[in-house]
N, C-alpha and C positions, 0 to 999 in steps of 0.2 A: 882684468884679464887683458894681456897684450893683444894688439891687433893681429889678425891672421895674415901671414905673409901673402903677397900677391900670387906667387906660384901655387900656394896651397888653396887659396880662394878660387883660382882659375880651375884647378883640378876638381874642387868641390862642385863648381858650376857645371863643368863638363860631365861629371858623374851624374849629377841631377838631371841634366838634359838627356843623357844617354838612357837613364832609367825611365824618364817620361816618354821618350820616343819609343822605347821598347814596349812599355805597358800599353800606351794608347795606340801605338802602331799595330800591336797584335790585335787589339779590339777592332781597329779599322779593317785589318786584313781578314779577320774571321767574319766580321759583319758584312763587308762589302764584296769580298772575293770568294772565300771558302764556302760560307753558308749558302749563298745563291747557287753556286756550282753544284754543291752536294744536293740541294733540293731539286735541281733539274736532272741530275744524273743517277740518283740512287733512290731505292724504295724506302719508305718511312723507317723500317727497322734498321736498314743499313745506314740511313742518315744518322740515327741515334748512335750507332756504333762508331761512325766517323766523328761525330761531335765528341764522343767520349775519348777517342784516340787523340784528337787534336788538343783537347783540354788537358789530358795527361802530360802532354809536352809543354803546354803553356803555363799551367798552374805554378810549377816551381819558378819559372821565369817571372811571372807576375808577382809572386810573393817576395822574391828577391828584390824586384824593382821597388815594391812598397817599402821594404826595409831600407833600401838605399835612399829612396826619396825622403824618408823620415830623418835619417842621420844627416844627409847632406842639407836638407831643408833647415834643420836646427842650426847648423853652422852658418848658413846663409842669413838666417834671421839675426843671429848675434852680430854679424858683420854689417848689417844694413843700417844706415844712419836714420832711416824712417822708423825703425823699430823702437817703440816706447814701452814695451812690456806686454806680458801675456794678456790677451783679450782687450788690448787697448784699441780704441776707435777714434783716436785723436786726429787722424788725417785720412785722406783718400786712399793712400797706400795701405794703411792698416785695416781699413774697411774691406778693401779688395782682398787682402791676405786672409782676413777672418772669413770672408765668404769662400775663398779658395779652400781653406783648410776645413771648413764645414762641409763643403761638397766632397772633399777628399775622404772625410770620415764616412759619409754616406756611401761613397764608392767602395771603400774597404768593406763596409757591411754587406754590400751587394756581392762583392767578390767572395766574402766568407759564406754567404748563402749558396753561391754557386759551388764552392769547394766542399762544404760540409753538409749540404742538404741536397741540392739538385743533382750533382754528379754522382754521389753515392746511390741516389734513387735510380738514376739511369743505369748504373752498374748492376744494381739488383734486378732491374727490369731485364737487362740483357742476359743475365744468368738464367732467368726462367722464361726464356724465349718461347718455348712451346706452349706454356699456359698463360702467356701475357695477354692482357686486355688491350685491344686496339685504342680504346678511348683513353686509357692511361698513357699509352704511347703518345697520343696527340697532346695530352695535357703536359707531359714532360717536355716534349719538343717546344711547345708554346712557352712554357716557363723558362726553359734554357735560353730561347731566343729573346724573350722579353727582358730577362736580366742582362743578357749581353748587350742589347740595344740601350738599356737604361745606363749601363756602365759607359758605353760609348758617348751617350749624351752628356753624362756627368763629366767625362774626360774633356769633351769639347767646352763645356762651361768652365771647367778648371783652367783650361788654356785661355779662355776669355778673361777670367779674373786675373790671371798672370799678366796678360797684356795690359789690363787696366793698371795693375800695380806698377809695372815697368814704366808706363807712361806718366805716372804720378811724380 
């Protein structure tokens, strides 16, 4: 395969950075800005409604970012001189990239849990507001917040692995 032109590689890197900033930036914004403000200003049921509303806006952006990261990441791998093959651990760069990609898989699984398990449960809970169990409300809130924080921690670790790979 011929080498990727410099302009195309620059575009690929830019799109990859943009998707990373969008996904991890949204996690930081929700975790450190929106969630604390919502918890201080709203009652528990309203908090859950707000979390659902924010997630409805963020989910398509997050999944688009994941797809963009996958596509641009594959091009970056193929263009990197340190890349020695799938699951190669022949150098520090490949170890850091393997750790980064392993963490990214876990992050995608956590995001999938949020998208297809937790947020539908929140939606069902909100639909039956009058007969809702307050303990279930607390459990759903804890689960949503814990998964959000887990994804944020994974995102920070992925960025650390990226820094290690770039320094190699």
